[in-house]
KEKE-3310 file (N, C-alpha, C; in steps of 0.2 Angstrom, whole numbers, plus 5000, padded with zeros to 4 digits):
npx = (5572:5572:5572:5559:5562:5564:5551:5551:5553:5539:5531:5525:5532:5545:5542:5539:5551:5558:5567:5560:5567:5565:5554:5559:5569:5563:5554:5563:5569:5579:5589:5591:5583:5590:5600:5608:5605:5591:5583:5570:5571:5581:5573:5563:5571:5575:5562:5562:5568:5559:5550:5557:5563:5556:5556:5568:5564:5556:5557:5550:5538:5540:5540:5527:5521:5520:5512:5500:5487:5471:5459:5451:5453:5460:5475:5487:5500:5515:5524:5516:5508:5517:5522:5510:5509:5520:5518:5506:5511:5522:5515:5507:5517:5523:5512:5512:5525:5528:5519:5523:5536:5533:5526:5536:5546:5539:5533:5523:5525:5539:5555:5564:5557:5555:5548:5536:5539:5545:5535:5525:5532:5534:5521:5517:5524:5519:5505:5506:5510:5522:5526:5528:5516:5507:5511:5508:5514:5525:5531:5534:5545:5543:5534:5529:5520:5511:5508:5495:5487:5474:5473:5467:5475:5482:5486:5492:5482:5480:5481:5490:5501:5505:5512:5526:5543:5549:5560:5575:5572:5558:5558:5565:5557:5546:5551:5555:5542:5535:5543:5540:5526:5526:5533:5526:5512:5498:5480:5471:5482:5489:5479:5477:5488:5483:5477:5476:5490:5500:5494:5492:5505:5508:5498:5498:5508:5504:5494:5502:5509:5498:5495:5507:5507:5496:5501:5511:5504:5498:5510:5513:5502:5503:5514:5527)
npy = (5367:5371:5388:5394:5394:5409:5415:5413:5426:5434:5433:5445:5455:5454:5459:5472:5477:5477:5486:5496:5498:5501:5510:5520:5525:5530:5539:5548:5554:5547:5549:5562:5568:5565:5575:5587:5601:5611:5600:5600:5610:5605:5594:5600:5605:5593:5590:5597:5589:5578:5587:5593:5583:5576:5585:5582:5572:5577:5575:5564:5568:5570:5557:5555:5563:5576:5575:5566:5561:5565:5566:5576:5589:5590:5590:5581:5586:5577:5579:5584:5573:5564:5571:5572:5558:5556:5564:5559:5546:5549:5555:5545:5536:5543:5545:5531:5528:5539:5536:5524:5527:5537:5529:5519:5527:5532:5545:5559:5568:5566:5575:5571:5565:5569:5567:5573:5587:5585:5580:5591:5602:5598:5597:5611:5616:5609:5612:5625:5628:5624:5619:5615:5623:5623:5635:5647:5641:5648:5653:5643:5632:5619:5613:5600:5597:5593:5605:5606:5601:5604:5611:5612:5617:5629:5641:5649:5647:5659:5668:5671:5678:5674:5663:5654:5647:5634:5640:5644:5655:5655:5643:5645:5654:5647:5638:5646:5652:5640:5636:5647:5646:5633:5634:5645:5640:5643:5644:5630:5623:5621:5615:5603:5596:5589:5578:5560:5548:5545:5554:5566:5571:5573:5581:5595:5600:5598:5608:5619:5618:5621:5634:5640:5637:5645:5658:5658:5658:5670:5678:5676:5682:5695:5698:5694)
npz = (5855:5839:5830:5819:5802:5792:5782:5765:5753:5746:5730:5727:5735:5730:5717:5720:5724:5713:5700:5689:5675:5661:5662:5670:5663:5651:5658:5664:5653:5647:5656:5658:5668:5679:5681:5691:5691:5685:5678:5672:5662:5654:5650:5643:5632:5627:5621:5610:5600:5595:5590:5579:5572:5562:5551:5544:5537:5527:5514:5511:5506:5493:5488:5490:5481:5486:5497:5507:5497:5500:5494:5481:5484:5496:5504:5514:5524:5525:5536:5546:5549:5554:5565:5573:5576:5583:5594:5600:5603:5612:5622:5627:5631:5641:5651:5655:5659:5668:5678:5683:5688:5697:5706:5710:5716:5726:5726:5723:5712:5705:5704:5695:5685:5669:5657:5655:5652:5640:5632:5633:5628:5615:5611:5612:5601:5590:5591:5590:5577:5571:5558:5541:5533:5518:5506:5493:5477:5472:5483:5491:5497:5500:5493:5484:5475:5460:5447:5443:5452:5463:5479:5496:5507:5503:5508:5523:5538:5544:5534:5518:5519:5532:5531:5536:5535:5546:5558:5568:5576:5579:5584:5596:5603:5605:5614:5625:5629:5632:5644:5652:5655:5660:5672:5678:5678:5675:5677:5670:5675:5687:5695:5687:5692:5702:5698:5697:5698:5683:5675:5682:5683:5669:5664:5668:5661:5648:5648:5649:5637:5628:5631:5627:5614:5610:5612:5602:5590:5592:5591:5578:5572:5574:5567:5571)
capx = (5568:5575:5568:5557:5565:5560:5547:5554:5550:5534:5532:5523:5537:5550:5541:5539:5558:5562:5568:5557:5572:5563:5550:5563:5573:5558:5552:5569:5571:5585:5594:5591:5580:5595:5604:5607:5602:5586:5581:5565:5574:5584:5568:5560:5576:5574:5556:5563:5570:5554:5547:5560:5566:5552:5558:5573:5561:5550:5557:5545:5533:5542:5538:5519:5518:5519:5508:5496:5481:5465:5454:5452:5455:5464:5482:5489:5507:5517:5527:5510:5505:5522:5522:5504:5510:5525:5515:5502:5516:5526:5510:5505:5523:5523:5507:5514:5532:5528:5515:5527:5541:5530:5525:5543:5549:5534:5532:5518:5528:5546:5558:5568:5553:5555:5545:5531:5542:5546:5528:5522:5536:5532:5514:5517:5526:5514:5499:5508:5511:5529:5526:5527:5509:5508:5510:5507:5520:5530:5534:5534:5550:5542:5528:5531:5514:5511:5505:5488:5483:5471:5473:5464:5480:5486:5489:5492:5476:5479:5482:5495:5507:5507:5516:5534:5546:5551:5566:5577:5569:5552:5559:5567:5552:5542:5554:5554:5535:5533:5546:5537:5520:5527:5535:5520:5507:5491:5474:5470:5488:5491:5474:5478:5493:5480:5474:5479:5495:5504:5490:5493:5511:5508:5492:5499:5513:5500:5491:5507:5510:5493:5496:5513:5505:5491:5505:5515:5499:5498:5516:5513:5497:5506:5520:5534)
capy = (5368:5376:5393:5392:5397:5414:5414:5416:5432:5432:5436:5452:5458:5454:5463:5479:5480:5476:5492:5497:5501:5504:5515:5525:5528:5535:5545:5553:5556:5544:5551:5570:5570:5565:5581:5590:5607:5612:5595:5602:5614:5600:5590:5604:5605:5586:5590:5600:5584:5576:5593:5595:5577:5574:5589:5579:5567:5580:5573:5559:5572:5569:5551:5555:5568:5582:5574:5560:5564:5562:5568:5580:5596:5590:5586:5581:5586:5571:5582:5585:5567:5561:5575:5569:5551:5557:5568:5554:5541:5551:5556:5538:5533:5548:5543:5525:5528:5543:5533:5519:5530:5539:5523:5516:5532:5534:5552:5562:5571:5567:5580:5567:5564:5575:5566:5578:5592:5583:5580:5597:5606:5595:5599:5618:5618:5606:5616:5632:5629:5623:5614:5619:5623:5625:5642:5647:5637:5652:5655:5638:5628:5613:5611:5596:5595:5595:5612:5606:5598:5609:5609:5617:5620:5633:5646:5648:5648:5666:5672:5669:5682:5672:5657:5654:5640:5633:5643:5644:5660:5653:5637:5647:5657:5641:5635:5651:5652:5634:5636:5652:5643:5627:5637:5649:5636:5646:5639:5625:5619:5619:5611:5597:5592:5585:5572:5554:5545:5549:5560:5572:5573:5575:5586:5602:5602:5599:5614:5624:5618:5624:5641:5642:5637:5651:5664:5657:5660:5677:5681:5676:5686:5702:5698:5693)
capz = (5849:5834:5828:5813:5797:5790:5776:5759:5750:5741:5723:5727:5738:5725:5712:5723:5724:5706:5697:5682:5672:5655:5663:5673:5657:5648:5662:5665:5646:5646:5661:5659:5674:5685:5681:5697:5690:5680:5674:5668:5657:5649:5647:5637:5626:5623:5618:5603:5596:5591:5586:5573:5569:5556:5546:5540:5532:5523:5507:5510:5502:5485:5486:5490:5476:5489:5503:5506:5494:5503:5490:5476:5486:5502:5505:5521:5524:5529:5542:5551:5551:5558:5571:5577:5578:5588:5600:5604:5606:5618:5628:5630:5635:5647:5656:5658:5663:5674:5684:5686:5691:5704:5711:5712:5720:5731:5726:5718:5705:5706:5700:5690:5679:5664:5651:5654:5649:5633:5629:5633:5623:5608:5610:5611:5594:5586:5590:5588:5570:5569:5553:5534:5530:5511:5504:5485:5475:5471:5489:5496:5494:5502:5489:5478:5471:5452:5447:5441:5458:5468:5486:5501:5511:5499:5512:5531:5540:5545:5528:5514:5522:5538:5530:5537:5535:5552:5559:5574:5580:5581:5589:5602:5606:5608:5620:5630:5631:5636:5650:5656:5657:5664:5679:5681:5679:5675:5677:5675:5675:5694:5697:5684:5695:5708:5695:5699:5694:5678:5672:5686:5681:5662:5662:5669:5655:5642:5648:5648:5630:5624:5632:5623:5607:5608:5611:5596:5585:5593:5588:5571:5570:5574:5562:5574)
cpx = (5571:5570:5565:5561:5561:5557:5551:5550:5545:5535:5530:5529:5543:5549:5541:5546:5561:5561:5565:5561:5570:5559:5554:5567:5569:5556:5557:5572:5578:5591:5595:5588:5585:5600:5603:5604:5597:5585:5575:5566:5577:5579:5564:5565:5575:5567:5557:5565:5564:5550:5550:5563:5562:5554:5563:5570:5555:5551:5553:5539:5534:5539:5530:5517:5517:5515:5504:5489:5475:5459:5456:5455:5459:5470:5485:5497:5510:5521:5522:5508:5511:5522:5516:5506:5515:5522:5510:5506:5519:5521:5508:5511:5524:5519:5510:5520:5531:5524:5519:5533:5539:5529:5531:5546:5545:5533:5527:5520:5535:5550:5562:5564:5552:5551:5539:5533:5543:5540:5525:5526:5534:5525:5513:5519:5522:5508:5500:5510:5518:5529:5525:5520:5510:5506:5509:5514:5526:5534:5535:5539:5549:5536:5531:5525:5514:5507:5498:5484:5480:5471:5470:5469:5485:5490:5489:5485:5474:5480:5489:5502:5510:5512:5523:5537:5549:5558:5568:5574:5562:5553:5561:5562:5547:5544:5554:5547:5533:5536:5542:5531:5521:5529:5529:5514:5500:5486:5473:5476:5490:5485:5475:5483:5490:5477:5479:5485:5499:5500:5491:5500:5512:5504:5494:5504:5509:5496:5496:5509:5504:5493:5501:5511:5500:5496:5509:5510:5498:5504:5516:5508:5499:5512:5527:5537)
cpy = (5373:5381:5392:5397:5403:5413:5417:5422:5431:5435:5443:5457:5459:5459:5470:5482:5480:5483:5492:5501:5505:5510:5521:5529:5532:5541:5550:5556:5553:5547:5558:5572:5569:5570:5585:5597:5608:5606:5596:5606:5609:5595:5593:5604:5598:5586:5593:5595:5581:5581:5594:5589:5576:5579:5586:5574:5570:5578:5567:5562:5571:5562:5550:5560:5575:5581:5568:5563:5560:5564:5573:5587:5596:5587:5587:5581:5581:5573:5582:5578:5563:5564:5572:5562:5552:5559:5563:5548:5543:5553:5550:5535:5537:5546:5536:5525:5533:5540:5528:5522:5533:5534:5520:5521:5535:5542:5555:5564:5572:5572:5577:5565:5570:5573:5570:5584:5591:5583:5587:5602:5604:5598:5607:5620:5615:5610:5623:5633:5628:5617:5618:5619:5626:5632:5642:5645:5642:5654:5649:5633:5620:5609:5607:5593:5597:5601:5612:5602:5603:5607:5614:5621:5625:5639:5645:5650:5655:5671:5670:5672:5679:5665:5658:5647:5640:5636:5643:5649:5658:5647:5639:5651:5652:5638:5639:5651:5646:5634:5641:5649:5637:5629:5641:5645:5639:5641:5636:5620:5616:5614:5604:5593:5587:5578:5566:5551:5549:5554:5566:5575:5576:5581:5593:5604:5602:5606:5620:5624:5621:5632:5644:5642:5643:5657:5664:5659:5667:5681:5681:5681:5693:5703:5697:5687)
cpz = (5845:5832:5821:5808:5794:5783:5770:5756:5745:5735:5723:5730:5733:5719:5714:5723:5718:5703:5690:5678:5665:5657:5666:5667:5653:5652:5663:5658:5645:5650:5662:5665:5680:5686:5687:5697:5684:5676:5670:5662:5651:5646:5642:5631:5623:5619:5611:5598:5592:5588:5580:5569:5562:5550:5541:5535:5528:5516:5506:5505:5494:5483:5486:5485:5480:5496:5502:5503:5497:5499:5484:5478:5493:5502:5512:5521:5528:5536:5548:5554:5555:5565:5576:5580:5584:5595:5604:5607:5612:5624:5631:5634:5641:5652:5659:5662:5669:5680:5687:5690:5698:5709:5714:5717:5726:5732:5721:5711:5706:5701:5694:5684:5675:5657:5650:5651:5641:5629:5628:5628:5616:5606:5608:5604:5589:5585:5589:5581:5567:5564:5546:5531:5523:5510:5496:5483:5474:5477:5494:5493:5496:5498:5483:5474:5464:5452:5446:5446:5462:5475:5491:5505:5507:5503:5519:5533:5542:5540:5524:5517:5529:5537:5532:5537:5542:5553:5566:5579:5583:5586:5596:5606:5609:5614:5626:5633:5635:5643:5655:5659:5661:5671:5682:5683:5680:5675:5670:5676:5682:5697:5693:5688:5701:5705:5697:5695:5689:5675:5675:5684:5674:5661:5662:5663:5649:5642:5646:5640:5626:5625:5628:5616:5605:5607:5605:5590:5586:5590:5581:5568:5569:5570:5565:5571)
residu = (MET:SER:GLU:PRO:ALA:PRO:ASN:PRO:ALA:THR:THR:THR:THR:SER:SER:ALA:LYS:ARG:LYS:PRO:ARG:VAL:SER:LEU:ALA:ILE:ALA:THR:ALA:PHE:GLY:LEU:GLY:TYR:LEU:PRO:LYS:ALA:PRO:GLY:THR:PHE:GLY:SER:LEU:ALA:GLY:LEU:VAL:PRO:ALA:THR:PHE:PRO:LEU:TRP:PHE:ILE:GLY:ILE:GLY:MET:LEU:TRP:GLY:GLY:GLY:MET:HIS:LEU:GLY:THR:TYR:ILE:ASP:ALA:ASP:PRO:PHE:VAL:LEU:ILE:GLN:CYS:GLY:PHE:ALA:ILE:GLY:ILE:ALA:LEU:LEU:GLY:LEU:TRP:SER:ALA:HIS:ARG:ALA:SER:LYS:TYR:TRP:ASN:THR:LYS:ASP:PRO:GLN:THR:VAL:VAL:ILE:ASP:GLU:VAL:SER:GLY:GLN:GLN:LEU:ALA:LEU:LEU:LEU:GLY:GLY:PHE:TYR:PRO:LEU:ARG:ALA:PRO:PRO:ALA:ASN:ASN:PRO:TRP:ASN:PHE:LEU:PRO:ALA:ASN:ARG:PRO:ILE:LEU:TRP:ALA:THR:HIS:PRO:LEU:GLY:ALA:SER:MET:TRP:ILE:SER:PRO:ASN:TRP:LYS:TYR:LEU:LEU:LEU:GLY:PHE:ILE:LEU:PHE:ARG:VAL:PHE:ASP:ILE:TRP:LYS:PRO:PHE:PRO:ALA:ARG:GLN:ALA:GLU:SER:LEU:PRO:GLY:GLY:LEU:GLY:ILE:MET:ALA:ASP:ASP:TRP:VAL:ALA:GLY:ILE:TYR:ALA:ALA:LEU:CYS:LEU:TRP:GLY:ALA:ARG:ALA:ILE:GLY:LEU)
# end
């Protein structure tokens, strides 16, 4: 009597073994997470790219007359709009890819997943004010508005003297602050790690980003 042939692999088993290449590419920031030393630091450096990239397109403001006119007195800076779109997109991609990577590697928070650092670093700079809020026309090289158009965002929220153009010192400070809080994990960052799936991987870096942003505002307030 011959032995029965082994059962063919089921669809579920085949799917479980299939490598989610797109998810892993995004979760590792296109391979940075595989670096043998300090992958989180390199992930944070990658987060500076979406935080600064829209600056190259600030000339769009010239096409929009200085901004997207939302009314008689409100002008939305195109840089801020692009930044918000980037931040939301990266956060959503991070949730999805981090969850799939964690499931594939069967690890709660794999060290190779660094999309959380990318998202947190970008959030730190966005909320920390790394964008050209409008200053009085004489002091604002980014202002393309006609002189006769009134706007609400004429000065920095902390005062006209607080307006600064994005620069490398402010960028470096935002990077250092985020890394400090990401490693320190003050409340509720460490607690956020216990959240399920990709949310637990991403949320603690968002908390670190918020702390870094508050410190950036503080640095501006004391004139650093």
